[in-house]
RODO-2510 file (C-alpha; in nm, 4 decimals, decimal comma):
residues 72
     n   res          X          Y          Z
     1     m     7,3368     2,3066     7,5736
     2     a     7,6027     2,5769     7,5389
     3     y     7,4464     2,6965     7,2150
     4     y     7,1063     2,7282     7,3802
     5     a     7,2526     2,9212     7,6760
     6     k     7,4251     3,1609     7,4375
     7     k     7,1161     3,2118     7,2257
     8     i     6,8753     3,3094     7,5060
     9     g     7,1264     3,5446     7,6734
    10     l     7,1839     3,4049     8,0212
    11     t     7,4062     3,5957     8,2626
    12     k     7,7748     3,5213     8,3046
    13     w     7,7249     3,4103     8,6673
    14     f     7,4515     3,1623     8,5716
    15     k     7,6592     3,0131     8,2898
    16     e     7,9649     2,9648     8,5140
    17     t     7,8008     2,8368     8,8336
    18     i     7,4897     2,6503     8,7216
    19     l     7,5738     2,5257     8,3722
    20     g     7,9513     2,4915     8,4233
    21     i     8,0428     2,6814     8,1063
    22     e     8,3861     2,8429     8,1358
    23     p     8,4394     3,1936     7,9968
    24     l     8,6624     3,2296     7,6896
    25     v     8,8570     3,5176     7,8480
    26     e     9,1180     3,4885     8,1225
    27     t     9,3460     3,7456     8,2838
    28     v     9,7237     3,7084     8,2645
    29     k    10,0003     3,9159     8,4278
    30     v    10,2628     4,0326     8,1765
    31     r    10,5550     4,2742     8,1882
    32     a    10,4590     4,6372     8,1344
    33     r    10,6164     4,8243     7,8453
    34     t    10,6931     5,1893     7,7735
    35     v    10,5825     5,3791     7,4643
    36     k    10,9074     5,2749     7,2925
    37     g    10,8399     4,9079     7,3728
    38     r    11,1009     4,8655     7,6450
    39     f    11,0255     4,7006     7,9789
    40     m    10,9228     4,9318     8,2633
    41     g    11,0889     4,9095     8,6022
    42     d    10,9198     4,9017     8,9400
    43     d    10,8985     5,2319     9,1296
    44     p    11,0609     5,1800     9,4730
    45     s    10,8669     5,4709     9,6275
    46     t    10,5402     5,2698     9,6034
    47     p    10,5986     4,9417     9,7896
    48     n    10,2370     4,8161     9,7617
    49     i    10,2045     4,8605     9,3840
    50     n    10,4129     4,6789     9,1229
    51     e    10,4339     4,8932     8,8086
    52     a    10,6554     4,6391     8,6289
    53     y    10,3592     4,4054     8,5640
    54     t    10,0143     4,4698     8,4170
    55     t     9,7048     4,2533     8,3842
    56     v     9,5916     4,1692     8,0302
    57     k     9,2805     3,9854     7,9128
    58     k     9,3649     3,6872     7,6940
    59     t     9,1124     3,4812     7,4993
    60     k     9,1222     3,1068     7,5377
    61     a     9,1391     2,8897     7,2298
    62     k     8,8129     2,7186     7,1463
    63     p     8,8307     2,3389     7,1516
    64     k     8,8599     2,1923     6,8057
    65     k     8,5901     1,9575     6,6846
    66     k     8,6934     1,6030     6,6033
    67     a     8,6568     1,4904     6,2443
    68     k     8,3887     1,2326     6,1814
    69     a     8,5051     0,8830     6,0985
    70     k     8,4584     0,7874     5,7358
    71     k     8,2376     0,4920     5,6577
    72     k     8,3728     0,2242     5,4273
***
């Protein structure tokens, strides 16, 4: 069913709500880094915004297929 939904080009909303197919991308909060690769600190002058963390899209691992049982 998932293959058919991918092939005909259904919308993301339809796949998630009607068919129950989860997206392969999720968002994760990670520590922000400077150009040199060091961690950034939070700016105390902006209390509503946290500059020390950023949101990154991370792909989920696809489930592995089980190997077929060998016949004797």
